[in-house]
TORTIVEX-569438 format. One line per 5 residues: number of its first residue (from 1); their letters; for each residue y, x, z of N, C-alpha, C, O. Coordinates in pm, whole numbers. Example, Ala and Ser with C-alpha at 12.3 -4.5 7.8 and 13.67 -1.06 7.14 Angstrom:
BEGIN
1> as> -569,1319,780,-450,1230,780,-330,1320,780,-332,1424,846 | -225,1285,708,-106,1367,714,3,1290,787,114,1341,804
This chain:
BEGIN
1> mtyss> 9017,9558,11454,8976,9608,11573,8849,9746,11548,8756,9739,11468 | 8876,9852,11631,8796,9965,11598,8706,9962,11720,8745,9914,11826 | 8579,10016,11705,8479,10033,11803,8478,10185,11852,8487,10279,11772 | 8466,10205,12002,8471,10356,12018,8346,10382,12047,8315,10501,12043 | 8257,10297,12078,8107,10342,12111,8004,10291,12001,8009,10184,11941
6> praar> 7919,10379,11989,7810,10326,11895,7735,10186,11910,7687,10114,11822 | 7742,10169,12059,7666,10045,12109,7745,9915,12047,7697,9816,11991 | 7880,9947,12074,7957,9811,12024,7952,9820,11861,7970,9716,11798 | 7933,9912,11809,7920,9912,11666,7803,9844,11624,7805,9759,11535 | 7693,9882,11690,7571,9819,11642,7549,9678,11679,7476,9608,11608
11> lagca> 7612,9627,11790,7629,9492,11822,7704,9392,11717,7670,9276,11693 | 7810,9462,11661,7887,9407,11585,7803,9396,11450,7796,9289,11389 | 7745,9503,11412,7654,9505,11288,7544,9402,11290,7528,9329,11193 | 7461,9393,11407,7370,9283,11430,7432,9148,11416,7378,9057,11353 | 7545,9136,11475,7615,8997,11449,7637,8947,11303,7617,8831,11268
16> vvvsa> 7679,9044,11227,7705,9013,11079,7575,9001,11002,7569,8921,10908 | 7456,9085,11041,7333,9087,10975,7278,8919,10995,7240,8852,10898 | 7281,8867,11136,7243,8730,11178,7310,8634,11122,7248,8542,11069 | 7441,8636,11123,7525,8542,11041,7493,8523,10925,7473,8408,10884 | 7482,8632,10844,7443,8640,10702,7296,8569,10684,7276,8481,10599
21> fllts> 7218,8608,10755,7082,8548,10726,7083,8389,10769,7019,8312,10698 | 7150,8338,10881,7154,8208,10911,7216,8121,10797,7173,8011,10763 | 7341,8199,10733,7417,8109,10647,7307,8105,10509,7289,8001,10446 | 7249,8216,10480,7148,8190,10366,7029,8109,10389,6986,8038,10299 | 6974,8115,10502,6872,7993,10538,6917,7852,10537,6836,7763,10513
26> cttsg> 7014,7832,10556,7093,7702,10598,7116,7659,10433,7080,7548,10394 | 7169,7741,10358,7199,7719,10212,7059,7680,10121,7050,7588,10040 | 6952,7779,10160,6835,7759,10064,6759,7627,10093,6718,7550,10006 | 6747,7612,10233,6656,7485,10276,6738,7342,10192,6676,7252,10134 | 6862,7349,10204,6935,7220,10147,6880,7215,9982,6854,7108,9927
31> sggds> 6870,7332,9924,6869,7316,9764,6719,7304,9710,6683,7319,9593 | 6635,7273,9826,6490,7276,9747,6381,7368,9796,6261,7349,9776 | 6435,7473,9864,6347,7576,9900,6240,7534,10004,6145,7610,10022 | 6249,7416,10073,6165,7376,10145,6116,7237,10091,6193,7141,10089 | 6000,7229,10052,5951,7105,9988,5899,6999,10089,5876,6883,10057
36> aanps> 5887,7038,10188,5852,6934,10294,5956,6875,10357,5938,6763,10405 | 6076,6936,10367,6197,6891,10412,6241,6776,10311,6275,6665,10351 | 6236,6814,10172,6271,6723,10073,6156,6691,9981,6129,6757,9881 | 6085,6579,10026,5986,6560,9922,6048,6508,9791,6159,6456,9787 | 5959,6526,9674,5984,6507,9552,5972,6330,9542,5923,6256,9627
41> psspi> 6021,6298,9436,6011,6145,9432,5872,6109,9396,5848,5989,9393 | 5773,6192,9367,5648,6135,9307,5555,6145,9416,5443,6094,9407 | 5607,6228,9556,5515,6247,9673,5499,6104,9747,5596,6027,9747 | 5404,6074,9797,5371,5955,9859,5458,5942,10005,5475,6036,10082 | 5503,5822,10021,5595,5810,10134,5538,5707,10216,5519,5593,10173
46> sprkv> 5507,5749,10347,5425,5638,10427,5533,5535,10455,5650,5562,10483 | 5477,5404,10445,5539,5303,10483,5584,5281,10608,5499,5303,10695 | 5699,5241,10649,5742,5232,10771,5723,5080,10821,5765,4989,10750 | 5659,5054,10946,5661,4937,11000,5791,4851,11041,5861,4901,11129 | 5826,4742,10993,5922,4663,11043,5919,4632,11175,5827,4560,11212
51> pepse> 6005,4673,11263,5999,4634,11423,5997,4485,11447,6078,4412,11390 | 5915,4442,11523,5916,4301,11553,6044,4271,11645,6079,4367,11713 | 6112,4165,11657,6226,4117,11723,6159,4131,11858,6040,4116,11882 | 6259,4162,11943,6222,4166,12106,6216,4014,12150,6265,3921,12086 | 6159,4005,12250,6131,3885,12322,6278,3828,12348,6313,3715,12315
56> kklte> 6352,3913,12405,6495,3870,12451,6563,3801,12315,6612,3689,12320 | 6560,3872,12210,6612,3816,12081,6570,3686,12036,6640,3593,11998 | 6409,3695,12050,6355,3538,12009,6392,3441,12077,6416,3330,12030 | 6402,3481,12227,6457,3362,12309,6586,3321,12273,6607,3201,12250 | 6690,3418,12264,6800,3365,12219,6809,3280,12084,6882,3181,12077
61> qaqsa> 6731,3323,11979,6723,3238,11870,6688,3095,11890,6756,2999,11850 | 6569,3089,11958,6515,2972,11996,6600,2885,12073,6597,2766,12041 | 6690,2927,12187,6764,2848,12268,6900,2801,12171,6960,2696,12195 | 6937,2885,12067,7046,2862,11991,6991,2733,11890,7071,2649,11848 | 6863,2730,11860,6833,2614,11774,6826,2497,11863,6866,2387,11825
66> laaah> 6774,2517,11988,6785,2390,12066,6933,2339,12098,6962,2220,12090 | 7011,2426,12130,7138,2386,12157,7193,2288,12037,7250,2180,12053 | 7167,2345,11933,7216,2242,11808,7166,2109,11807,7228,2015,11757 | 7026,2098,11877,6966,1965,11856,7001,1866,11989,6966,1749,12002 | 7073,1941,12076,7079,1871,12215,7166,1737,12204,7279,1729,12157
71> sgtlv> 7096,1641,12252,7160,1507,12265,7100,1437,12382,6982,1452,12415 | 7182,1361,12441,7158,1296,12561,7179,1385,12693,7240,1492,12683 | 7130,1341,12813,7123,1420,12935,7017,1488,12954,6906,1436,12965 | 7043,1632,12960,6931,1721,13015,6864,1678,13130,6923,1635,13229 | 6729,1688,13119,6657,1632,13230,6576,1774,13285,6571,1807,13404
76> eagve> 6515,1849,13170,6408,1989,13199,6426,2055,13074,6440,2007,12961 | 6424,2198,13120,6416,2278,12987,6334,2414,13041,6306,2440,13158 | 6309,2478,12941,6256,2620,12986,6203,2702,12855,6196,2644,12747 | 6171,2823,12866,6119,2910,12772,5998,2970,12796,5989,3014,12911 | 5906,2985,12730,5764,3055,12770,5720,3133,12648,5770,3111,12537
81> rvteg> 5642,3208,12664,5565,3304,12576,5469,3186,12507,5428,3084,12562 | 5444,3233,12359,5366,3160,12318,5210,3158,12362,5129,3066,12365 | 5202,3272,12390,5053,3309,12450,5026,3245,12572,4911,3218,12605 | 5129,3218,12643,5119,3139,12770,5127,3003,12745,5071,2926,12823 | 5185,2961,12654,5214,2830,12630,5297,2743,12744,5346,2793,12846
86> ihtep> 5302,2617,12710,5402,2518,12805,5274,2427,12873,5181,2380,12808 | 5290,2415,13010,5205,2317,13072,5293,2280,13181,5307,2350,13281 | 5361,2151,13157,5456,2088,13268,5434,1952,13263,5392,1887,13167 | 5472,1900,13403,5484,1754,13422,5606,1721,13485,5635,1720,13605 | 5672,1696,13385,5830,1684,13420,5834,1530,13499,5757,1435,13482
91> glskg> 5950,1538,13591,5978,1411,13662,6050,1301,13584,6170,1280,13598 | 5974,1235,13505,6039,1135,13427,6024,1004,13469,5909,969,13497 | 6125,912,13482,6148,777,13545,6065,693,13438,6071,703,13316 | 5985,607,13513,5890,488,13449,5999,412,13351,6121,399,13363 | 5912,372,13257,6001,290,13153,6115,334,13078,6167,260,12995
96> ktyrl> 6160,452,13103,6271,502,13013,6216,604,12898,6109,663,12912 | 6284,616,12803,6263,697,12690,6348,812,12703,6462,815,12750 | 6264,927,12644,6318,1075,12629,6290,1133,12527,6191,1094,12464 | 6366,1242,12481,6318,1330,12360,6291,1448,12394,6362,1505,12477 | 6199,1500,12344,6132,1648,12352,6169,1731,12233,6130,1706,12119
101> nlvca> 6243,1830,12265,6289,1906,12155,6197,2061,12184,6194,2120,12291 | 6139,2096,12075,6065,2216,12084,6110,2325,11964,6131,2286,11849 | 6122,2447,11997,6146,2535,11882,6071,2667,11927,6097,2726,12031 | 5973,2707,11833,5918,2854,11823,5976,2946,11737,6005,2926,11619 | 5991,3056,11806,6064,3170,11737,5938,3282,11726,5880,3308,11831
106> gsgsa> 5902,3336,11623,5807,3453,11634,5721,3417,11487,5773,3395,11377 | 5586,3416,11515,5509,3399,11414,5367,3312,11456,5307,3314,11563 | 5341,3253,11359,5205,3161,11372,5267,3032,11402,5371,3001,11346 | 5206,2947,11494,5228,2809,11516,5162,2779,11671,5085,2851,11734 | 5211,2662,11704,5131,2600,11834,5123,2452,11822,5186,2387,11739
111> qlefv> 5033,2400,11919,4998,2268,11901,5047,2203,12020,5026,2245,12134 | 5119,2088,11988,5188,1996,12107,5069,1896,12129,5000,1851,12038 | 5054,1867,12267,4968,1748,12310,5021,1682,12435,5070,1754,12522 | 5016,1556,12448,5060,1476,12559,4939,1425,12640,4838,1386,12581 | 4948,1425,12779,4829,1344,12849,4921,1256,12962,4980,1304,13058
116> panag> 4918,1120,12925,4805,1036,12858,4851,1057,12691,4971,1067,12662 | 4767,1060,12609,4788,1063,12455,4894,967,12417,4969,1004,12326 | 4912,850,12470,4999,753,12436,5144,760,12464,5223,678,12419 | 5184,873,12550,5299,937,12574,5392,974,12453,5510,942,12441 | 5309,1052,12360,5366,1094,12245,5283,1119,12143,5167,1076,12141
121> skatv> 5332,1187,12055,5227,1224,11929,5199,1375,11944,5276,1461,11986 | 5056,1390,11897,5040,1526,11861,5116,1588,11757,5130,1524,11653 | 5166,1698,11766,5216,1778,11652,5205,1908,11671,5181,1958,11780 | 5230,1995,11526,5209,2133,11503,5361,2186,11500,5443,2132,11425 | 5392,2283,11576,5517,2344,11600,5511,2481,11553,5456,2572,11616
126> pcdes> 5582,2497,11416,5569,2620,11363,5664,2720,11418,5778,2689,11452 | 5615,2842,11427,5703,2952,11450,5803,3011,11389,5823,3132,11391 | 5889,2908,11318,5987,2944,11220,6135,2899,11276,6234,2887,11205 | 6131,2880,11400,6290,2837,11434,6318,2686,11393,6433,2642,11402 | 6234,2623,11356,6272,2479,11322,6251,2401,11447,6171,2434,11535
131> vvqqr> 6332,2287,11451,6314,2202,11592,6225,2105,11544,6226,2057,11431 | 6142,2075,11642,6031,1975,11647,6067,1873,11747,6079,1910,11863 | 6087,1744,11715,6127,1648,11809,6010,1546,11833,5928,1514,11746 | 6013,1504,11953,5908,1379,11998,5984,1295,12075,6076,1336,12146 | 5950,1167,12065,5992,1064,12168,5885,1037,12268,5768,1007,12241
136> itadk> 5938,1052,12391,5829,1041,12508,5864,912,12577,5982,888,12606 | 5754,816,12608,5779,710,12694,5687,719,12800,5564,724,12792 | 5776,722,12926,5693,754,13050,5669,609,13113,5753,528,13153 | 5536,600,13111,5485,491,13182,5430,504,13310,5440,420,13400 | 5362,627,13316,5346,692,13422,5323,853,13419,5357,910,13316
141> lvrin> 5276,921,13509,5293,1060,13508,5254,1128,13363,5141,1112,13317 | 5355,1207,13292,5325,1272,13161,5307,1407,13172,5385,1472,13242 | 5203,1468,13105,5158,1613,13106,5206,1665,12965,5168,1608,12863 | 5282,1765,12963,5312,1842,12807,5263,1948,12818,5288,2027,12909 | 5160,1971,12698,5088,2078,12675,5110,2142,12545,5087,2074,12446
146> vdgak> 5158,2282,12527,5195,2322,12400,5106,2476,12403,5144,2565,12479 | 5013,2492,12332,4931,2596,12335,4952,2678,12192,4954,2613,12088 | 4965,2798,12191,4987,2887,12077,4856,2872,11997,4752,2864,12064 | 4849,2868,11863,4734,2904,11776,4695,3053,11777,4773,3146,11802 | 4577,3062,11750,4508,3216,11755,4614,3301,11683,4676,3254,11587
151> gatgv> 4636,3426,11729,4733,3533,11682,4875,3497,11675,4951,3574,11617 | 4927,3367,11738,5065,3339,11725,5134,3425,11830,5079,3450,11937 | 5249,3468,11801,5322,3537,11895,5458,3479,11901,5495,3393,11821 | 5533,3525,11995,5685,3494,12008,5711,3401,12122,5625,3398,12211 | 5812,3327,12132,5860,3233,12255,5879,3106,12201,5910,3090,12083
156> iawqi> 5858,3000,12294,5893,2854,12271,5985,2820,12369,5967,2842,12489 | 6075,2773,12324,6178,2703,12404,6178,2563,12376,6160,2522,12261 | 6202,2465,12501,6201,2349,12502,6304,2278,12589,6369,2341,12673 | 6319,2148,12569,6406,2068,12662,6368,1924,12653,6327,1881,12546 | 6377,1849,12753,6364,1717,12759,6499,1652,12807,6555,1677,12914
161> dal> 6550,1548,12691,6671,1493,12705,6665,1331,12755,6568,1270,12711 | 6733,1276,12820,6694,1138,12853,6803,1051,12729,6912,1093,12690 | 6752,955,12697,6828,898,12580,6913,791,12656,6991,719,12593
């Protein structure tokens, strides 16, 4: 193609120069010309924080562990943040025996306590997705309290099954 005007010829020349410049700059930055873009192996690399699992993912993990331990007829269940704890007075029938299953997913631990104390045993619930089971005997109104230890994070899933 021939250009009849000087303006068109200048534009074509500028396009060639710009293309050559871009091609050269792309090639040299990948070959070590820019030390900030390509740190040497001896340069310090800042450690990356490992992202903590989301509350939704922790809830799914805890509920999955509970499902594997389920036995009997479901009476009551729930999921709470470790920082908020569990504080419930389930409607249990007097003289019947129940099983409480707890799973904490996250970090740290939580403490399980019953009121009255003879309804069940105190226990530590580690936040490692293991299932903690307690037998509950309901002679009167039972209150279940699970409080996270200082610094504990994550979720606690729980269910009560009639045996």
